[in-house]
C-alpha positions in Angstrom: 19.8 21.2 14.3 16.6 19.0 12.7 14.7 16.3 13.9 14.3 13.2 11.5 10.3 13.1 11.0 9.5 10.9 13.4 8.5 6.9 12.4 6.3 4.9 12.1 5.1 1.5 12.4 0.8 2.1 11.8 -1.0 4.3 9.2 -4.8 4.6 8.4 -5.9 7.1 6.4 -8.8 5.0 5.7 -12.1 7.4 3.6 -9.7 10.6 4.3 -10.8 12.1 1.0 -9.0 15.3 1.1 -5.8 13.7 0.7 -5.9 14.4 -2.8 -2.4 14.5 -3.9 0.0 11.7 -5.1 3.0 13.4 -4.0 2.4 13.9 -0.5 1.4 10.6 0.3 4.7 9.5 -1.4 7.0 11.7 -0.1 4.9 10.9 3.4 5.8 7.7 2.9 9.2 8.2 2.0 10.0 10.7 5.5 8.1 8.9 8.0 7.6 5.0 6.6 10.8 3.6 5.5 10.7 0.4 7.1 8.5 1.4 9.4 5.4 0.6 8.8 4.0 -2.5 9.8 0.3 -1.6 9.1 -1.3 0.7 6.3 -5.1 1.1 6.0 -5.3 3.7 2.3 -8.7 2.4 1.8 -11.4 4.8 -0.1 -8.5 7.2 -0.3 -8.3 9.3 -4.0 -4.9 9.7 -3.6 -4.4 6.1 -4.2 -1.9 5.1 -7.9 0.2 3.0 -9.0 2.9 5.5 -7.5 1.6 5.4 -3.9 1.6 1.2 -4.2 5.1 0.8 -5.9 6.5 3.3 -3.6 4.9 1.6 -0.7 6.8 -1.3 -1.6 9.7 -0.8 -2.0 9.8 2.1 1.6 8.8 -0.9 3.8 9.7 -4.2 1.9 11.0 -6.1 4.7 8.3 -4.5 7.4 4.9 -4.2 6.0 2.3 -7.0 6.4 -1.1 -5.2 6.6 -2.5 -3.6 3.3 -6.4 -2.5 3.1 -6.2 -0.6 -0.4 -10.6 -0.6 -0.6 -11.7 1.2 -2.8 -9.0 2.7 -4.4 -9.6 2.0 -8.2 -6.7 3.5 -9.5 -4.4 0.9 -8.2 -3.8 -1.4 -11.3 -2.6 -5.7 -11.3 0.8 -4.4 -12.4 1.0 -2.6 -8.9 -0.3 -4.8 -6.6 2.1 -7.6 -8.4 5.2 -5.1 -6.9 3.4 -4.4 -3.8 2.4 -8.3 -3.3 5.5 -10.2 -4.1 8.0 -7.6 -3.7 7.0 -7.2 0.5 8.4 -10.9 1.9 6.0 -10.5 5.3 2.4 -9.5 3.5 0.3 -11.6 4.4 -2.9 -9.8 4.1 -4.5 -7.8 1.6 -7.9 -5.8 2.1 -9.2 -5.6 -1.9 -12.8 -4.1 -1.4 -14.3 -2.7 -4.2 -11.3 -2.7 -6.7 -13.5 -4.2 -9.0 -10.1 -2.9 -11.6 -8.4 -6.5 -10.4 -8.1 -8.8 -12.7 -7.1 -13.2 -12.2 -3.8 -11.9 -14.0 -3.2 -10.2 -10.6 -4.4 -12.5 -7.5 -3.7 -15.3 -10.0 -0.7 -14.6 -10.6 2.5 -12.8 -7.6 4.5 -14.9 -6.4 3.7 -15.0 -2.9 2.2 -17.4 -1.0 1.4 -16.2 2.4 -0.9 -13.7 1.0 -4.5 -13.5 2.3 -6.0 -11.4 -0.5 -9.8 -10.4 0.2 -12.0 -8.4 -2.4 
């Protein structure tokens, strides 16, 4: 019988410009990170889209504490709001270089313990 895939506590693929498929990244999150991922660094990964961020929020709602989405310019305020509000343990979110993010997100999320650096 097939063994289930391993679960990850930390995923660091920052600056992996070869990761270009959001669908592959979503499938990876669904299969290897569900309710186990504590820290993720996806900085400068071209495949990071709103869909990836929303999947991260859904799959890791109770586990994720630290997320680095710096230089992920395809991600919008809406997806970041889902992440901030949906991940109850998220305390640190890095958004350096994400010039598309507005005060709508920065002042509109409901996560009181979240420290956003940008």
